[in-house]
N, C-alpha and C positions, 0 to 999 in steps of 0.2 A: 504494500500500500504506500503510495506516494503521499507525503504530508508536508505541510508548512507548519512549523511550530516555533514559538518564541515566548520568552518570559518565564517568570516564576510566580507562584501563588495559586489561588483557586483556578481550577481548570475550566476553560470555556471551549466547547466543541462546536465547530462551525460546519454545518452541512450545506453544501452548495446546491444550486438549482440546475435545471436542464436548459440548455446543454453546456453547462459551465464546468469549471474545475476549482480546485483550491485557490487558484490565482484570483478568483473573483473576490476573495476575502483578504487580499494582501494588505489593504489599508486598515481594515479592522484588526487584523493580527497585530500590526504595529501599534495601533492605538490601545488595544487591550493589554498588550505587553507593557506598554508605558504606564498604564493605569494599575499595574500590579497583578495581572492575571497571567496564567499559563494558557496562551491561545494556541489552539490546535485546529488546523483546517486540512482534512484529507481530500484527496481525489477519491470520491466514492467508487465502489465497484463498477467497473466498466468505463470509467472516465480517466482521461489524462494518463498519468504514469502508473496507475493502479492496475491490478489484475483484471482481465476481461474474460470471464468464463464463457465457453462456447454455448452452453445450454441456457435457453431462456428461463428454465426452471430454477436457475441459480440467481435470479434477480428479484426474488420476492422481498417484501418489506421485512419479513422474518430474517432473511439472510443479511440484508443491509443493516438492520438494527444489530444483528450479531457481529457484523464487522465493526460497528461503532463501539460495542462492548469490548471486543477483542483489542481494539486500538487503545482504549482506556487501560485495559489490563497490561498491555505491552509497555505502556508509558508509566505504569505504577500509580495510576489515578483511580481512587475508589469512587469518587463522585465528580460530576461536572455539571455545569450549566450548559444546556444544549440549545443551540440556535440554528434555525433553518430558514432558508429562503426558497420560494417556489417549490420544486420537488423536494428539496431539503426540509421544507416545513412539514411535509407529509411524513418524512422520516422522523422528524423531531417529535411530532404528535405521537406516533406509534412507539418510539423509543421510550417516551415518558410513560406511556400506558403499560408497555411490556416489562419495563425494568425501572419502576419508580424509585427504588432504593439507590439507583445509580445516578439519577438526575435530580439535582436539588433546585433546579430552575429551568424554565422552558420559555423560549422566545421563538415565535413562528411569524414569519413575514410573508405576506402575499397570499397565503392559503389558509383558510379557516379549518378548524377541526371538523371533519365530516365522517359520517358512517359510510359503510360500504354501499356504493350505488346499486340500484336494482339491475342495471345492465352495465356491461363494460363501458367505461367512459369514451373509448375510441369509437363506439357506435353512435354516439350523440354529437361528436365534434363535427363542425362543418366539413363537408367533403364534396364540393361542387367544382365545376370548371373555374368559377370565379373566386372561390374561397376554400381554404384548407388550413386548419389549425396546424401550426408549425410542428407540433409533436408527431402528427401523422406522417409528415415528410420523412421522419427518421424510422418509421416502423418496419418497412420492408428492407432487409439487409442489402446493402450494395448501392441503392439508388442515390442516397445523399452523398455517400462516399465518392461515387463516380463523378457527380457534378462538382463537388467541392474540390476534388483532386485535380480537376482540369486546370485550375489556376488558384492554388492555395494562397499565394501572396495577395491576390485581388480580394479574395473572400475575407482574409484577415484584416486587410485595410478597410473594407466595407464595414466589418463588425466593429472595428475600432472607431470609425466615424459615428456609427449608431450609438455607441456608448458615451461619447463626449457631448452629445447634443443636449 
């Protein structure tokens, strides 16, 4: 598992959104460290420099929460404040429910706590010629990769421009 960590003090575990990596938390890691916390931001399973299992069955919330617990164990942290944004917020909510004794604070950004939907969310996302929710673009293996790999530099430059607006 690839991580960014900095500082000493109470642990703060930062769970990134989709399609991000630990890099999205770089400013918060520095600020939290400066404020006296042990800031920890992993590339979650399947992202960035962390392992990418082949089987989609290995990407359940149960597995990802297990990764967060294993990370805390590896770093010798008994408890942490867990913070998540976007998809990371969903991980955060579930981690706090599944392992409440390990998380003494919860911060979720952009995604409220929700129960299991009655149908798979991907079946209700827009999927028309004119509109498609961005997460659907990444569902079929190889499609996004083929398009993005045509000109990686241009895609990174475009993403950087979108982020500074």
